[in-house]
N, C-alpha and C positions, 0 to 999 in steps of 0.2 A: 504493500500500500504506500509506504513512504517513497519507494522508487517511482511509482506512478505519479505521486504528487510533485516530485522533483522534475520529472520529465515534462509534466504539464506546465509547471512554472517556466521552464526553459523554452518550451514551445510558444508560450504566450508572450513572453517578454524578451526572448533571446538573451537571457541573462545567465551567465555561467555561475554555477553553484559555488565554485571555488572562491567567488568574491566575498562570501561570508567568512572566509578564514581570517582576514584581518580583524573583523569584529570579535570573533571567538578568541583570537589571540590577545586582543586588548583586554577583554573581560578576564581571560585567564591570568594576564599580567597584573591586573588590578587586584585579583583574588590572591595570587600566589606571591607577587612581588614583595609585599611587606613582610612575608613570613620567611621565604627561602633565600631571597637576595635583597634584603632591606636596604643596604648601603647603596647598591647599584640603582635600585628603584627610586630611592629618595632623591638621587642626583640626576637621574635620567628619565623620569616619568614624562616630563614635558616633551623630550625628544621622541620617545617611543610613541606617545599619543599623537603628536603632530605628524610624524613620519607615516604611521599607519593610515591616518585620516587623509593625508595628501596622496598616498598611494592609491587608495580607492577613488579619490576625486580625479586623479590623473587618468585612471582607467576609463572612467565615465566620459571624460572630456575628449581623450585622444583615441581610445580604442572603440568605445561605443558611440562616440560623438553625440552623446546625450547631454544637453545643456539644461534641460528643463528641471530634472531632479536636483542637480547640484545647485542651481540658482535658488530654487525654493528652499533647499536645505540650508544654504548659506544665510538666506534672509531670516529663517527661523532661528538659526544659531545666534546670529547677531542680536536679534530681539531678546532671546533667552539670556545671553551673556551680559548685555547692557542692563536689563532689568535686574538680574541677580547681583551684578556688581554695584549698581546704584543703591539698591536696598541694603546691601552689606555695608557700604560706606556710610549711608544715612543712619542705620541702626548702630554702627560702631561708635557714633558720637552721642548716643543716648545711653546714659548710665542709669540703670535701674537697680536699686538695692532693696532687698526685703530682709529686715531684721526680725526674724521670727523663729519659732521652734519648728524645725524641719520634720514634722510628723508626717506619717503616711497620708493623713487627711489633708494636710496643707499642700503636699505635693500633688495629690489628685486634684485639689481645688485649682492649683496653678495651671496644670495642663488642661483642665476643663475650661478655664478662662482663655487659655491659648486657643482652644478649639473654637470658641465663640469669636475671638479676635481674628482668627484666620479668615473668616468670611467677610471681613471689612478691609484688611490689609494684605490678604493673601497668605497662604501657608508659608511662603518664603519670608514675608514681612513679620509675621507672628513668631516664626522660629528664630529669626535674627534678633528680635526685640527681647525675647524671653529666655533664650538658651543660656546666656551668660548669668543672669540673675538666678536661674534655676540651678546652675552649677554652684554659684556662690552660696546659695541657701543650703545646699547639701554637701558643701565642700568637706565637712568632717566625716561623712560616710558615703561619699559618692561612689556609685558602681555603674558599670556599663549598661546594665539592664534599665537603669533610670533614664539614660540618654536614649536608649532604643525605644522605650515606651513614649518618650517625648517625640521621637520621630513618628511612631505609629499614630499618635493622637494629634499633636499640633501640626506636624509637617505634612500630614496626609489626610486622615479621616476628618479632621476638623473643617476642612475646606469644601464640604459637600453642599453648603446651603446657597451660595451665590456664585455667579460666574467669576467674581473677583477671587474666590477661594482657591481654586486650583487651575493650572493652565488648560487641562482638557475641557473643563466647563467653560472657560473663557473662549476657547476655540468654537465650541458649540454656539455660544452667544453671538460671536462674530458671523457665524454662518446662518443665523436666523432663529435659534432657539430663544424664546422670550426670556427676558432677564429674570423674572420671578418664577420661572418654570421649576428651577431646582428647589427653591423654598417650598413650593406647593407640592411637589411630588417626592422629594427626597428628605423631608424633615423627619419623618418617623425612622427611616433607615439610619439617618445621621444620629438621632437620639440613641437608637439601639446599638450602633457600633461604638459610639463614645462611651455609653454606659457599660457595655461588655468589657471594653479595653480598660476602662478606669477601674472596674471591679478587680480584674486580673492584676493590674498594676498595684492596687491597694493591698491585695493579699501578699504579693511578693515584697512590697516595700515594708509592710508590717513585720514580715519575717526578718528582714534585714535590720529593722529598727530594734526588734527584740534581742537580736544577737549582737547588737552593737553596745559597747560599754564606753560611754562618753567621758572625755577628760573634764576636769573641774572647771576649766575656763569655758568649755562648751556648755556645761550645765548652767553656769552663771549667765551666759549670753542668752540661753533659751528662756531664762526666767525674766529677762528684761521685757519692757513693753514692746509689743509688735509695732513696727514702723515700716513705712513705705517711702522711699526717697528716689527722686528722679533728677538727674543732672543732664544738661544739654537739651533742654526743652525746645530750643530754637530749631533743632533738627526735625522736630515733628512737623513743622511747616513744610520743609523741603521733602520730607517723607510723603506728605500729602500731595505735593506736586508730582512726585515720581509715580505714585499710585494713580492719580488722576490722569496722567499722561497716557496710561495704558489704554484709555478709551479713544485716543486719537488715532484710530485706524482708518486709513483712506478708503478701505473697502466698505466701511460702515458710514463714515461721516464724509459727505460730499464736499468737494472744494479744497481739501487738504493737499498740500504739495506731496508728490509721490514720484516713484519711478515706475512707468508703465512697463509691464512685461507679461507676455503670453496671455493677454486678456485680463490680467489682474493688476493690482497696484501694490508696489513694495514700499513700505513706510520708511521714512528717515527722520521726519520731524519729531515723532514720538521719542526716538532714540536720542536725538540731539538735546531735547528738553530734559530727559532723564540724566544724561551725562553732565549737562550743565548744572542741574540740581545737585548731583553727586559731588561735583567739584566745589560748589558753594558750601555743601555740608562739610567737606574735609577742610576747606580753606578757613572756615569760621567756626569749626567745631570747638567745643569746650575742651581744653587740654586736660582738665581734670577727668572728664568723661572718657576721653581716649585712653588716658593712663589707667583709669579704673577698669576699663574693658581690656587692657593690655592689647590694644588694637594694633594689628599689622596686616599686611596684604597676603601673607602666605596662604591662608585658607581659601580666599577667593581665587588666587592664581591657580591653585591646585584644581579647583572646580572648572575654571575657564579652560585650562589646557586639556584636562581629561575629557571634558564634554565636547571639545573640538573633535577629538578622535572618535568619541562615541557617536556624535551626530553624523559624521561622514562615513564611518565604517558601517553604521547600521542601515544605510540606504539600501544595499542589496537585500538585507534581511527583511526589511519592511516590504520591498517590492515582491520578493518571493512569497512571503506569507500572504500578501494581498492577492497575488496571482492564484495561489492554491485555493484560498477561501472563496474567490469570486467565480470559480468555474461553474458553468450552468448546471452540471450534474450534481453539484453539491448545494444548490439553492434550497432544497427541501430541508437541509440541516440548519438553515439560518433561523434559529429559534431564540427566544430569550435565554434559555439555559446555555445554549452554545455560545451566544454572544457574551454572556457573563464570564464563562470560563476561558474562552479564547481571548477576549479583550484583556482579562485579568492576567492570564499567563504571560502574554507578551508585554503588558504594561510594566510588569516587574523587572523586565530585562531589556526592553527596547525604548524606554522612556515613554511615559503614559500619554503625552500630548499627541504625538503623531499616530500612536496606536489608536487613540480615540477617533481621530479623523479618518483613519483607514477603515475602521469597523463601522463608523457612521455611514461612510460612503457605500460599504458593502451591504449593509442592512437596507439602505434606501434603494440601491440598485435592484434589489429583489422585487420592488414594487414600481420599477421604472420611474423612480424619483431621483433627482440629482442634488448632491450636497452643495453645488455652486449656485443653486436657485433658492434664495431665501424663502420664497413662498412654499416650495416643496419641504424645506426643512421645518418651517413653522407647522405645516400640516402633519408632518411625520411626528413632531414633538407633542402636538396636542391631540393626535388621533382623529383629526377631522377630515383626513383624506379617505380614499376608497377603501384601504385596508381596515380602517376603523381604529379602535383602541389598541389593537395588536402592536402597532408601531410605537405607541406611547410606552408600552411595557418594554419593548426592545431598547428604546433610548434609555429608560431607567436602568436596564441591565448593563448597557455600555457605560453609562455615567458612573454607576456604583463601582463597577469593576476597575475602570480606569483610575479612579481616585483612590479606592481602598487598596488595590493591589500595588499601587505605586510605592507602598511602604515595604514591599516584600524583599527588596534588595537595596543596597546603597545607591544604585543608579536608576531606580525606578522613577524618582522624582528629584528635581534639582536640589531642594532644601535638604534632602537626606545626607548627601555627601558634604554639604556645607556644615551641617550640624556635627557630623563626624569629625571634620577637619578642625572645627572650633574646639570640640571636646578634647581632641588629641593635642592641640596647642596648649590646652589647659592642664596637660599631664595625665589625662585619663586614657588608659590602655583599652582602646576599642577593639571588639572582635574583628577578625578578618572577614572578607567577603562571604566565604562559605560558612564560617562559624556563625555569622549573623543570621543566615538562612536556617541552618540546622538547629542552632541553640535557641533561637528566638522566633523567627518567622513561622516555622513549621509548628512548634508546640503551642505558641500563644496566639499569633496572628491568624493562622490558617483556620483554627476552629471558629473564630469570630467571622471569618469570610464565608465559611460553610453555613453558619447559622443565618447570616444575612441572605445568602443565596436561597436557602431552603424556605425561609419565611416570606421573603419579599419577592423573589423572582420565580421560584418554583411553585409555592402555594399561593402567591399573590394575596397575602393577608392584609398588606398595607398599600 
């Protein structure tokens, strides 16, 4: 069966399967590098990621003479890198300190607040604002599992309620999904996923708290009055500018300057505004806030370089998976259950934003609807087209899977790797790529994902 799939993909797109080797090699290096050849990887990860990315890019341009995919991938990468970098710089100048007893209940409350905040400033913004104070709050008993549940809840599941929350949902909004569609249809799954993950986190954290014997100074600090302190408030203004600029998409807002390409519009005004705001943030940031956050550019540079390689090496993997799934003989299998697990499986390893776009296109093609037609997308999302409410359920499955499964690996969603890098820069020994999956995603995240699928997608109780 796998051989037939591969032959089918090659026949439809004339794309050699060996092109996915650079992507697999990069993922393998990200997973194994820090463990088996840490010194080499630390000093050469930029070269490895850029070289593999440029190798695939060169094959597309010169061997396949395909310019369409590379141009759109480059545009998506630049948008991704600029937004992430701008948010990182803005949040780095905002120092939040919480003087409180780091009880399991306090930790759960903090990540729950982050889950709500993610829907207003995005999972990236919420993660960058809260990860440092979360680490400082727990510095006397910080463990990797605490950072990982922060990734599960704040960096991913929290952003289910608005298009601002997570990149896949924003892509859907840009294509025509109504802004409040997510709040209307995903609120109960959001509550359920946050509740389940918070309960698991509470149980684990309580066990850690019970086994921890605090020092005298820690006991004294915990007995002090609970206080909340923020320095660098001026950066909140620039943070608002950066987030607001996200809406300046020339494909949605008419009249904005853009680069026309292949019938679409490539944005640059949005990116210029975000970079300008980031420069102003850094130029006029509070030195106290920067020092308190131990701000440096290493974590964001690691993300920018590694995701350059990921974005360009995953082009063949995305095209091959789309070719296989879109074959006419497999149309009968395009069901909510299939879309949930297929979208989710790929979202954890191929970045969830392009995976969402691919499976939205696939699901709509089954009903002769096009994702580049906002009217079609709106009908698909609301179930007002010919297929009826079936399409609405399919979009729910795609949306839930793209967002929730983004937490399955470090590379499933941009904030994941960012949080990992910040935690490591703070001296926390984070698990390797595969250890993250085996020790945390499979035993803790996967049961929650199965529960969401069974109740929401399979039984359609909500």
